[in-house]
A tleap script that builds the chain and sets N, CA, C and O, in Angstrom:
source leaprc.protein.ff14SB
mol = sequence {
  NMET LYS LYS ILE TYR HIE LEU SER SER CYS
  ASN THR ASN GLN ARG ILE LEU LYS GLU LEU
  GLU LEU GLY ASP ASP VAL GLU LEU GLN ASP
  ILE LYS LYS GLU ASN ILE ASP GLU LYS ALA
  LEU ASP PHE ILE LYS LYS LYS VAL GLY SER
  TYR GLU ALA MET PHE SER LYS ARG ALA MET
  LYS TYR ARG SER MET GLY LEU ASN GLU MET
  LYS LEU SER GLU GLU ASP TYR LYS LYS TYR
  MET LEU GLU GLU TYR THR PHE LEU LYS ARG
  PRO PHE ILE ILE PHE GLU ASP GLU VAL PHE
  VAL GLY ASN ALA LYS ALA THR VAL GLU ALA
  ALA LYS LYS ALA TYR GLN SER CSER
}
set mol.1.N position { -65.460 196.290 -72.811 }
set mol.1.CA position { -65.512 196.675 -74.020 }
set mol.1.C position { -65.120 194.855 -74.297 }
set mol.1.O position { -64.375 193.923 -73.996 }
set mol.2.N position { -66.901 195.523 -75.528 }
set mol.2.CA position { -65.932 193.979 -76.365 }
set mol.2.C position { -65.541 193.354 -77.812 }
set mol.2.O position { -66.195 193.424 -78.853 }
set mol.3.N position { -65.063 193.113 -77.725 }
set mol.3.CA position { -63.843 193.321 -78.712 }
set mol.3.C position { -63.271 192.252 -79.452 }
set mol.3.O position { -63.169 191.229 -78.773 }
set mol.4.N position { -62.920 192.165 -80.460 }
set mol.4.CA position { -62.415 190.564 -81.112 }
set mol.4.C position { -61.037 190.886 -82.296 }
set mol.4.O position { -61.165 191.452 -83.382 }
set mol.5.N position { -59.302 190.148 -81.498 }
set mol.5.CA position { -58.806 190.611 -82.576 }
set mol.5.C position { -59.089 189.481 -83.706 }
set mol.5.O position { -60.004 188.777 -83.278 }
set mol.6.N position { -58.635 189.006 -85.058 }
set mol.6.CA position { -58.841 187.802 -85.763 }
set mol.6.C position { -57.565 187.865 -86.798 }
set mol.6.O position { -56.750 188.780 -86.920 }
set mol.7.N position { -57.640 186.536 -87.553 }
set mol.7.CA position { -57.280 187.107 -89.232 }
set mol.7.C position { -59.145 186.779 -89.813 }
set mol.7.O position { -60.157 186.136 -89.535 }
set mol.8.N position { -58.742 187.479 -90.491 }
set mol.8.CA position { -60.185 186.812 -91.987 }
set mol.8.C position { -60.372 186.127 -92.464 }
set mol.8.O position { -61.451 185.604 -92.743 }
set mol.9.N position { -58.742 185.746 -92.884 }
set mol.9.CA position { -58.651 184.869 -93.771 }
set mol.9.C position { -58.161 183.410 -93.435 }
set mol.9.O position { -57.487 182.678 -94.160 }
set mol.10.N position { -58.640 183.156 -92.202 }
set mol.10.CA position { -58.170 182.151 -91.660 }
set mol.10.C position { -59.846 181.434 -91.383 }
set mol.10.O position { -60.709 182.229 -91.010 }
set mol.11.N position { -60.132 180.365 -91.522 }
set mol.11.CA position { -60.969 179.900 -92.242 }
set mol.11.C position { -61.511 179.390 -90.608 }
set mol.11.O position { -62.702 179.221 -90.345 }
set mol.12.N position { -60.198 179.160 -89.439 }
set mol.12.CA position { -60.161 178.392 -88.195 }
set mol.12.C position { -61.100 180.144 -87.070 }
set mol.12.O position { -61.735 180.087 -86.017 }
set mol.13.N position { -60.877 180.960 -87.630 }
set mol.13.CA position { -61.625 182.029 -86.822 }
set mol.13.C position { -62.515 183.063 -87.923 }
set mol.13.O position { -63.045 184.143 -87.666 }
set mol.14.N position { -62.480 182.497 -88.914 }
set mol.14.CA position { -63.619 182.502 -89.326 }
set mol.14.C position { -64.926 181.834 -89.251 }
set mol.14.O position { -65.958 182.431 -89.557 }
set mol.15.N position { -64.911 180.362 -88.773 }
set mol.15.CA position { -65.608 179.299 -87.994 }
set mol.15.C position { -66.233 180.202 -86.900 }
set mol.15.O position { -67.355 180.701 -86.804 }
set mol.16.N position { -64.727 180.263 -85.814 }
set mol.16.CA position { -65.349 181.157 -84.843 }
set mol.16.C position { -66.139 182.281 -84.220 }
set mol.16.O position { -66.733 182.532 -83.172 }
set mol.17.N position { -65.710 183.105 -85.960 }
set mol.17.CA position { -66.753 184.340 -84.348 }
set mol.17.C position { -68.667 183.670 -85.597 }
set mol.17.O position { -69.755 184.223 -85.437 }
set mol.18.N position { -68.414 182.378 -86.716 }
set mol.18.CA position { -69.400 182.327 -86.980 }
set mol.18.C position { -70.573 181.752 -85.656 }
set mol.18.O position { -71.738 182.034 -85.375 }
set mol.19.N position { -69.372 180.676 -84.994 }
set mol.19.CA position { -69.915 180.513 -83.761 }
set mol.19.C position { -70.683 180.847 -82.589 }
set mol.19.O position { -71.633 180.255 -82.076 }
set mol.20.N position { -70.047 181.991 -82.238 }
set mol.20.CA position { -70.422 182.898 -81.331 }
set mol.20.C position { -71.566 183.903 -81.709 }
set mol.20.O position { -71.891 184.894 -81.055 }
set mol.21.N position { -71.971 183.578 -82.577 }
set mol.21.CA position { -73.331 184.450 -82.936 }
set mol.21.C position { -73.209 185.313 -82.561 }
set mol.21.O position { -73.823 185.500 -81.510 }
set mol.22.N position { -72.197 186.697 -83.196 }
set mol.22.CA position { -71.878 187.574 -82.450 }
set mol.22.C position { -73.463 189.091 -82.832 }
set mol.22.O position { -74.071 189.279 -83.885 }
set mol.23.N position { -73.538 189.478 -82.124 }
set mol.23.CA position { -74.129 190.661 -81.931 }
set mol.23.C position { -73.375 191.935 -82.800 }
set mol.23.O position { -72.296 191.630 -83.308 }
set mol.24.N position { -73.906 193.472 -83.030 }
set mol.24.CA position { -73.506 195.139 -83.403 }
set mol.24.C position { -72.567 195.405 -82.171 }
set mol.24.O position { -71.418 195.815 -82.339 }
set mol.25.N position { -73.040 195.182 -81.057 }
set mol.25.CA position { -72.429 194.905 -79.656 }
set mol.25.C position { -70.828 194.419 -80.032 }
set mol.25.O position { -70.235 194.588 -78.967 }
set mol.26.N position { -69.959 193.959 -80.913 }
set mol.26.CA position { -68.898 192.750 -80.676 }
set mol.26.C position { -68.178 193.985 -81.522 }
set mol.26.O position { -68.971 194.230 -82.431 }
set mol.27.N position { -67.318 194.654 -81.609 }
set mol.27.CA position { -66.529 195.142 -82.113 }
set mol.27.C position { -64.724 193.663 -82.812 }
set mol.27.O position { -63.994 192.794 -82.337 }
set mol.28.N position { -65.031 194.499 -84.335 }
set mol.28.CA position { -63.967 192.871 -85.171 }
set mol.28.C position { -62.574 194.178 -85.620 }
set mol.28.O position { -62.603 195.252 -86.222 }
set mol.29.N position { -61.616 193.475 -85.039 }
set mol.29.CA position { -60.259 194.320 -86.084 }
set mol.29.C position { -59.315 193.040 -86.388 }
set mol.29.O position { -58.751 192.539 -85.415 }
set mol.30.N position { -59.090 192.440 -87.746 }
set mol.30.CA position { -58.782 192.185 -88.539 }
set mol.30.C position { -57.343 192.857 -88.762 }
set mol.30.O position { -56.913 193.740 -89.503 }
set mol.31.N position { -56.530 191.609 -87.278 }
set mol.31.CA position { -54.822 192.304 -87.413 }
set mol.31.C position { -54.079 192.212 -88.802 }
set mol.31.O position { -53.179 192.965 -89.174 }
set mol.32.N position { -54.781 190.831 -89.713 }
set mol.32.CA position { -53.806 191.531 -90.517 }
set mol.32.C position { -53.256 193.126 -91.641 }
set mol.32.O position { -52.240 193.387 -92.285 }
set mol.33.N position { -54.987 194.083 -91.291 }
set mol.33.CA position { -55.323 195.652 -91.990 }
set mol.33.C position { -54.721 195.921 -91.164 }
set mol.33.O position { -53.590 196.307 -91.460 }
set mol.34.N position { -55.135 195.881 -89.505 }
set mol.34.CA position { -54.724 197.032 -88.172 }
set mol.34.C position { -53.751 195.232 -87.242 }
set mol.34.O position { -54.079 194.080 -86.959 }
set mol.35.N position { -52.444 196.175 -87.131 }
set mol.35.CA position { -52.357 194.277 -86.074 }
set mol.35.C position { -52.233 194.900 -84.743 }
set mol.35.O position { -51.682 196.000 -84.715 }
set mol.36.N position { -52.737 194.280 -83.397 }
set mol.36.CA position { -52.534 194.848 -82.161 }
set mol.36.C position { -51.345 195.908 -81.775 }
set mol.36.O position { -50.174 195.953 -82.153 }
set mol.37.N position { -52.269 196.955 -80.654 }
set mol.37.CA position { -51.870 197.789 -80.356 }
set mol.37.C position { -50.528 197.451 -78.913 }
set mol.37.O position { -51.201 196.838 -78.083 }
set mol.38.N position { -49.174 197.572 -78.373 }
set mol.38.CA position { -49.060 197.628 -77.282 }
set mol.38.C position { -49.849 197.536 -76.740 }
set mol.38.O position { -50.163 196.410 -76.356 }
set mol.39.N position { -50.728 198.803 -76.347 }
set mol.39.CA position { -51.962 198.843 -74.661 }
set mol.39.C position { -52.759 197.874 -74.459 }
set mol.39.O position { -53.025 197.459 -73.331 }
set mol.40.N position { -53.345 197.291 -75.784 }
set mol.40.CA position { -54.576 196.050 -75.762 }
set mol.40.C position { -53.371 195.104 -75.380 }
set mol.40.O position { -53.510 194.484 -74.325 }
set mol.41.N position { -52.236 194.914 -76.076 }
set mol.41.CA position { -51.165 193.596 -75.993 }
set mol.41.C position { -51.131 192.840 -73.904 }
set mol.41.O position { -51.244 191.753 -73.338 }
set mol.42.N position { -50.881 194.449 -73.495 }
set mol.42.CA position { -50.572 194.253 -72.067 }
set mol.42.C position { -51.019 194.099 -71.423 }
set mol.42.O position { -50.724 193.491 -70.394 }
set mol.43.N position { -52.994 195.129 -72.078 }
set mol.43.CA position { -54.335 194.231 -71.040 }
set mol.43.C position { -54.851 192.854 -71.690 }
set mol.43.O position { -56.058 192.615 -71.747 }
set mol.44.N position { -54.388 192.425 -71.922 }
set mol.44.CA position { -54.605 190.730 -73.371 }
set mol.44.C position { -53.389 189.813 -72.274 }
set mol.44.O position { -53.561 188.645 -71.928 }
set mol.45.N position { -52.330 190.574 -71.919 }
set mol.45.CA position { -51.042 189.928 -71.326 }
set mol.45.C position { -51.340 190.076 -69.948 }
set mol.45.O position { -50.914 189.128 -69.288 }
set mol.46.N position { -52.142 191.265 -69.053 }
set mol.46.CA position { -51.869 190.838 -67.675 }
set mol.46.C position { -53.394 189.760 -67.075 }
set mol.46.O position { -53.635 189.067 -66.087 }
set mol.47.N position { -54.019 190.097 -68.164 }
set mol.47.CA position { -55.695 188.764 -67.448 }
set mol.47.C position { -54.201 186.741 -68.240 }
set mol.47.O position { -53.330 185.991 -67.801 }
set mol.48.N position { -54.526 186.850 -68.760 }
set mol.48.CA position { -53.628 185.306 -69.297 }
set mol.48.C position { -52.076 184.816 -68.265 }
set mol.48.O position { -51.678 183.798 -67.699 }
set mol.49.N position { -51.401 186.788 -68.552 }
set mol.49.CA position { -50.238 185.551 -67.042 }
set mol.49.C position { -49.603 186.560 -68.326 }
set mol.49.O position { -49.412 187.710 -67.930 }
set mol.50.N position { -49.285 186.357 -69.624 }
set mol.50.CA position { -47.965 185.948 -69.583 }
set mol.50.C position { -48.355 186.511 -71.738 }
set mol.50.O position { -49.363 186.602 -72.440 }
set mol.51.N position { -46.357 186.792 -71.999 }
set mol.51.CA position { -45.951 186.733 -73.577 }
set mol.51.C position { -46.752 185.941 -74.636 }
set mol.51.O position { -47.439 186.011 -75.655 }
set mol.52.N position { -46.055 184.940 -73.471 }
set mol.52.CA position { -45.776 183.559 -74.785 }
set mol.52.C position { -46.755 182.882 -74.743 }
set mol.52.O position { -46.789 181.879 -75.454 }
set mol.53.N position { -48.062 183.267 -73.749 }
set mol.53.CA position { -49.308 182.244 -73.902 }
set mol.53.C position { -49.528 183.137 -74.651 }
set mol.53.O position { -48.335 183.433 -74.726 }
set mol.54.N position { -50.257 184.257 -75.653 }
set mol.54.CA position { -50.414 185.029 -76.323 }
set mol.54.C position { -49.217 184.027 -77.711 }
set mol.54.O position { -49.210 184.412 -78.880 }
set mol.55.N position { -48.892 183.570 -77.536 }
set mol.55.CA position { -47.361 183.916 -79.384 }
set mol.55.C position { -47.839 182.131 -79.848 }
set mol.55.O position { -48.158 181.008 -79.458 }
set mol.56.N position { -47.630 182.809 -80.699 }
set mol.56.CA position { -47.978 181.182 -81.733 }
set mol.56.C position { -47.391 180.782 -82.481 }
set mol.56.O position { -47.550 180.881 -83.698 }
set mol.57.N position { -46.251 180.019 -81.663 }
set mol.57.CA position { -44.778 178.901 -82.312 }
set mol.57.C position { -45.456 178.533 -83.555 }
set mol.57.O position { -45.013 179.122 -84.541 }
set mol.58.N position { -46.226 177.874 -83.726 }
set mol.58.CA position { -46.872 177.676 -84.889 }
set mol.58.C position { -47.317 178.530 -86.159 }
set mol.58.O position { -48.292 178.350 -86.889 }
set mol.59.N position { -46.109 179.728 -86.231 }
set mol.59.CA position { -47.108 180.463 -87.576 }
set mol.59.C position { -45.043 180.430 -87.901 }
set mol.59.O position { -44.004 180.578 -87.258 }
set mol.60.N position { -45.607 180.065 -89.650 }
set mol.60.CA position { -45.007 179.703 -90.331 }
set mol.60.C position { -43.171 180.330 -90.128 }
set mol.60.O position { -42.112 179.799 -90.463 }
set mol.61.N position { -43.528 181.926 -89.299 }
set mol.61.CA position { -42.117 182.973 -89.464 }
set mol.61.C position { -41.513 182.049 -88.163 }
set mol.61.O position { -40.420 181.646 -88.559 }
set mol.62.N position { -41.676 181.704 -87.224 }
set mol.62.CA position { -41.013 180.938 -85.906 }
set mol.62.C position { -39.847 180.804 -86.286 }
set mol.62.O position { -38.869 181.535 -86.129 }
set mol.63.N position { -40.051 179.186 -87.147 }
set mol.63.CA position { -39.488 178.104 -87.967 }
set mol.63.C position { -37.929 178.939 -88.895 }
set mol.63.O position { -36.719 178.792 -89.071 }
set mol.64.N position { -39.425 180.093 -89.344 }
set mol.64.CA position { -37.893 180.261 -90.600 }
set mol.64.C position { -36.955 181.004 -90.293 }
set mol.64.O position { -35.822 180.826 -90.742 }
set mol.65.N position { -37.320 182.148 -89.320 }
set mol.65.CA position { -36.187 182.769 -88.284 }
set mol.65.C position { -35.654 182.753 -87.280 }
set mol.65.O position { -35.200 183.736 -86.694 }
set mol.66.N position { -35.620 181.259 -86.808 }
set mol.66.CA position { -34.838 180.393 -85.822 }
set mol.66.C position { -35.381 180.818 -85.283 }
set mol.66.O position { -34.496 181.501 -84.770 }
set mol.67.N position { -36.679 181.286 -84.549 }
set mol.67.CA position { -36.947 181.972 -83.431 }
set mol.67.C position { -37.132 180.226 -82.348 }
set mol.67.O position { -36.862 179.972 -81.174 }
set mol.68.N position { -37.491 179.699 -83.056 }
set mol.68.CA position { -36.909 177.946 -81.976 }
set mol.68.C position { -36.226 177.914 -81.839 }
set mol.68.O position { -36.489 177.763 -80.646 }
set mol.69.N position { -34.803 177.887 -81.855 }
set mol.69.CA position { -33.675 178.453 -81.723 }
set mol.69.C position { -33.114 178.653 -80.504 }
set mol.69.O position { -32.304 178.255 -79.667 }
set mol.70.N position { -34.162 179.686 -80.889 }
set mol.70.CA position { -33.443 180.720 -79.729 }
set mol.70.C position { -34.364 180.826 -78.475 }
set mol.70.O position { -35.421 180.290 -78.809 }
set mol.71.N position { -34.460 181.273 -77.166 }
set mol.71.CA position { -34.372 181.286 -75.868 }
set mol.71.C position { -35.477 182.865 -75.597 }
set mol.71.O position { -34.786 183.815 -75.230 }
set mol.72.N position { -36.698 183.133 -75.706 }
set mol.72.CA position { -36.851 184.323 -75.649 }
set mol.72.C position { -37.401 184.753 -74.595 }
set mol.72.O position { -38.238 184.073 -74.000 }
set mol.73.N position { -37.177 185.470 -74.351 }
set mol.73.CA position { -38.109 186.341 -73.212 }
set mol.73.C position { -39.288 187.091 -73.481 }
set mol.73.O position { -39.732 187.483 -74.561 }
set mol.74.N position { -39.813 187.254 -72.079 }
set mol.74.CA position { -40.863 187.287 -72.342 }
set mol.74.C position { -41.638 188.793 -73.311 }
set mol.74.O position { -42.735 188.820 -73.869 }
set mol.75.N position { -40.477 190.023 -73.207 }
set mol.75.CA position { -40.026 191.284 -73.843 }
set mol.75.C position { -39.380 190.674 -75.543 }
set mol.75.O position { -39.387 191.509 -76.447 }
set mol.76.N position { -38.988 189.592 -75.782 }
set mol.76.CA position { -38.595 189.104 -77.381 }
set mol.76.C position { -40.490 188.671 -77.488 }
set mol.76.O position { -40.770 188.896 -78.666 }
set mol.77.N position { -41.028 188.465 -77.183 }
set mol.77.CA position { -42.685 187.607 -77.588 }
set mol.77.C position { -43.641 188.715 -77.973 }
set mol.77.O position { -44.632 188.579 -78.690 }
set mol.78.N position { -43.082 190.173 -77.229 }
set mol.78.CA position { -43.860 190.721 -76.755 }
set mol.78.C position { -43.595 191.957 -77.800 }
set mol.78.O position { -44.378 192.903 -77.886 }
set mol.79.N position { -42.395 191.841 -78.590 }
set mol.79.CA position { -41.296 193.037 -79.980 }
set mol.79.C position { -41.519 191.911 -81.365 }
set mol.79.O position { -40.906 192.279 -82.367 }
set mol.80.N position { -42.394 190.479 -81.536 }
set mol.80.CA position { -42.649 190.265 -82.637 }
set mol.80.C position { -44.103 190.018 -82.361 }
set mol.80.O position { -44.911 189.974 -83.288 }
set mol.81.N position { -44.405 189.878 -81.287 }
set mol.81.CA position { -46.244 190.519 -81.392 }
set mol.81.C position { -46.324 191.337 -82.268 }
set mol.81.O position { -46.717 191.176 -83.423 }
set mol.82.N position { -45.840 192.545 -81.604 }
set mol.82.CA position { -46.597 194.084 -82.724 }
set mol.82.C position { -46.134 194.396 -83.420 }
set mol.82.O position { -46.406 195.473 -83.953 }
set mol.83.N position { -45.005 193.485 -83.869 }
set mol.83.CA position { -43.855 193.655 -85.886 }
set mol.83.C position { -44.733 192.981 -86.448 }
set mol.83.O position { -44.975 193.384 -87.586 }
set mol.84.N position { -45.639 191.629 -85.936 }
set mol.84.CA position { -45.454 190.747 -86.942 }
set mol.84.C position { -46.836 189.931 -87.138 }
set mol.84.O position { -46.496 188.749 -87.189 }
set mol.85.N position { -48.560 190.044 -87.301 }
set mol.85.CA position { -48.931 189.748 -86.884 }
set mol.85.C position { -49.193 188.182 -86.158 }
set mol.85.O position { -49.613 187.854 -85.049 }
set mol.86.N position { -48.532 187.070 -87.867 }
set mol.86.CA position { -48.679 185.956 -87.676 }
set mol.86.C position { -48.110 185.443 -85.918 }
set mol.86.O position { -48.391 184.292 -85.584 }
set mol.87.N position { -47.718 185.900 -85.401 }
set mol.87.CA position { -47.660 186.074 -84.357 }
set mol.87.C position { -48.337 185.270 -82.745 }
set mol.87.O position { -48.236 184.492 -81.796 }
set mol.88.N position { -49.313 186.669 -83.805 }
set mol.88.CA position { -50.511 186.133 -82.395 }
set mol.88.C position { -51.606 184.846 -82.292 }
set mol.88.O position { -52.296 184.215 -83.094 }
set mol.89.N position { -51.445 184.834 -81.338 }
set mol.89.CA position { -51.658 182.498 -81.282 }
set mol.89.C position { -53.412 183.624 -80.592 }
set mol.89.O position { -53.703 184.294 -79.601 }
set mol.90.N position { -54.280 183.062 -82.279 }
set mol.90.CA position { -55.794 184.415 -82.745 }
set mol.90.C position { -57.042 183.041 -82.229 }
set mol.90.O position { -56.805 181.843 -82.387 }
set mol.91.N position { -57.904 183.413 -81.819 }
set mol.91.CA position { -58.246 184.879 -82.400 }
set mol.91.C position { -58.079 185.758 -80.555 }
set mol.91.O position { -58.482 184.914 -79.754 }
set mol.92.N position { -57.767 186.695 -80.002 }
set mol.92.CA position { -57.701 187.188 -79.123 }
set mol.92.C position { -59.284 187.580 -78.960 }
set mol.92.O position { -59.738 188.199 -79.922 }
set mol.93.N position { -60.256 187.292 -77.806 }
set mol.93.CA position { -61.312 187.805 -77.637 }
set mol.93.C position { -61.924 188.182 -76.834 }
set mol.93.O position { -62.829 187.370 -76.641 }
set mol.94.N position { -62.035 189.531 -75.757 }
set mol.94.CA position { -62.283 190.181 -74.854 }
set mol.94.C position { -64.079 190.830 -75.013 }
set mol.94.O position { -64.596 191.651 -75.770 }
set mol.95.N position { -64.419 190.276 -74.285 }
set mol.95.CA position { -65.516 190.567 -73.331 }
set mol.95.C position { -65.586 191.198 -71.816 }
set mol.95.O position { -65.689 190.461 -70.835 }
set mol.96.N position { -65.538 192.268 -71.739 }
set mol.96.CA position { -65.409 192.707 -71.024 }
set mol.96.C position { -64.364 192.660 -70.366 }
set mol.96.O position { -63.358 193.093 -70.929 }
set mol.97.N position { -64.174 191.894 -68.346 }
set mol.97.CA position { -63.630 191.387 -68.181 }
set mol.97.C position { -62.620 190.501 -68.371 }
set mol.97.O position { -61.487 190.778 -67.978 }
set mol.98.N position { -62.928 189.205 -69.061 }
set mol.98.CA position { -62.489 188.650 -69.669 }
set mol.98.C position { -61.767 188.610 -70.601 }
set mol.98.O position { -61.294 189.688 -70.959 }
set mol.99.N position { -61.480 187.666 -71.180 }
set mol.99.CA position { -59.952 187.534 -72.300 }
set mol.99.C position { -59.763 186.050 -72.537 }
set mol.99.O position { -59.801 185.265 -71.590 }
set mol.100.N position { -59.531 185.593 -73.959 }
set mol.100.CA position { -59.702 184.317 -73.720 }
set mol.100.C position { -59.207 184.336 -75.776 }
set mol.100.O position { -59.581 184.779 -76.862 }
set mol.101.N position { -57.993 183.379 -75.020 }
set mol.101.CA position { -56.979 183.097 -76.151 }
set mol.101.C position { -56.314 181.963 -77.222 }
set mol.101.O position { -55.401 181.156 -77.047 }
set mol.102.N position { -57.012 182.196 -78.197 }
set mol.102.CA position { -56.222 181.228 -79.431 }
set mol.102.C position { -57.957 180.208 -79.747 }
set mol.102.O position { -59.048 180.522 -79.271 }
set mol.103.N position { -57.629 178.844 -80.786 }
set mol.103.CA position { -58.929 179.194 -80.922 }
set mol.103.C position { -58.969 177.183 -80.577 }
set mol.103.O position { -59.193 176.293 -81.397 }
set mol.104.N position { -58.724 177.086 -79.396 }
set mol.104.CA position { -58.698 175.781 -78.820 }
set mol.104.C position { -60.826 174.709 -78.329 }
set mol.104.O position { -61.929 174.786 -77.788 }
set mol.105.N position { -60.125 174.133 -78.912 }
set mol.105.CA position { -62.245 173.967 -78.198 }
set mol.105.C position { -63.368 174.701 -77.312 }
set mol.105.O position { -64.553 175.022 -77.401 }
set mol.106.N position { -61.847 174.809 -76.020 }
set mol.106.CA position { -62.614 174.542 -74.909 }
set mol.106.C position { -62.518 176.047 -74.482 }
set mol.106.O position { -63.348 176.419 -73.653 }
set mol.107.N position { -61.522 177.041 -74.988 }
set mol.107.CA position { -61.444 177.861 -74.572 }
set mol.107.C position { -62.691 179.492 -75.588 }
set mol.107.O position { -63.031 180.658 -75.390 }
set mol.108.N position { -62.948 177.865 -77.092 }
set mol.108.CA position { -63.832 179.330 -77.528 }
set mol.108.C position { -65.602 178.872 -77.044 }
set mol.108.O position { -66.621 179.550 -77.182 }
set mol.109.N position { -65.430 177.422 -76.431 }
set mol.109.CA position { -66.802 177.044 -75.593 }
set mol.109.C position { -67.141 178.145 -74.530 }
set mol.109.O position { -68.237 178.674 -74.345 }
set mol.110.N position { -65.631 178.440 -73.689 }
set mol.110.CA position { -65.946 179.210 -72.457 }
set mol.110.C position { -66.136 180.654 -72.934 }
set mol.110.O position { -67.062 181.224 -72.359 }
set mol.111.N position { -65.423 181.446 -73.929 }
set mol.111.CA position { -65.737 182.873 -74.768 }
set mol.111.C position { -67.232 182.767 -75.093 }
set mol.111.O position { -68.051 183.685 -75.045 }
set mol.112.N position { -67.536 180.928 -75.579 }
set mol.112.CA position { -69.617 181.205 -75.506 }
set mol.112.C position { -70.559 181.388 -74.293 }
set mol.112.O position { -71.648 181.795 -73.891 }
set mol.113.N position { -70.066 181.145 -74.168 }
set mol.113.CA position { -71.125 181.578 -72.668 }
set mol.113.C position { -70.689 182.591 -72.450 }
set mol.113.O position { -71.532 183.398 -72.841 }
set mol.114.N position { -69.694 183.207 -71.971 }
set mol.114.CA position { -69.445 184.747 -71.160 }
set mol.114.C position { -69.508 185.775 -72.254 }
set mol.114.O position { -69.011 186.840 -71.888 }
set mol.115.N position { -70.034 185.784 -73.670 }
set mol.115.CA position { -70.769 185.848 -74.654 }
set mol.115.C position { -71.881 185.985 -74.079 }
set mol.115.O position { -72.177 186.927 -73.344 }
set mol.116.N position { -72.839 184.715 -74.479 }
set mol.116.CA position { -74.049 185.133 -73.634 }
set mol.116.C position { -74.419 185.242 -72.899 }
set mol.116.O position { -75.649 185.292 -72.876 }
set mol.117.N position { -73.699 185.363 -71.741 }
set mol.117.CA position { -74.207 185.258 -70.547 }
set mol.117.C position { -73.970 187.788 -69.715 }
set mol.117.O position { -73.993 188.559 -68.756 }
set mol.118.N position { -73.800 187.625 -71.144 }
set mol.118.CA position { -73.593 189.032 -71.294 }
set mol.118.C position { -74.362 189.432 -71.397 }
set mol.118.O position { -74.408 190.654 -71.544 }
savepdb mol mol.pdb
quit
């Protein structure tokens, strides 16, 4: 499977998609139109180790909902990501058995190498 969960209105996500030079073999899912489902979230969590690693603490709602002042559990992180796409640290990139989360330069470079070698 080759799939990317992204936000089409995000300039950073658009830049990353362009940088990856994707072919027709990659499925794109705009999380604003269709949020990630529990099965996909669980798959990615198994690859990265925790829901917290997939959770964006930069999301505006993180502070406005007071989540920054709470001690969140793994189940809390999962619940909030399933309820609200803004809590996803995007993009989520899946190339077969490899998963890349977020927009850090090293993460994008690793995803690019993985895609080009697939």
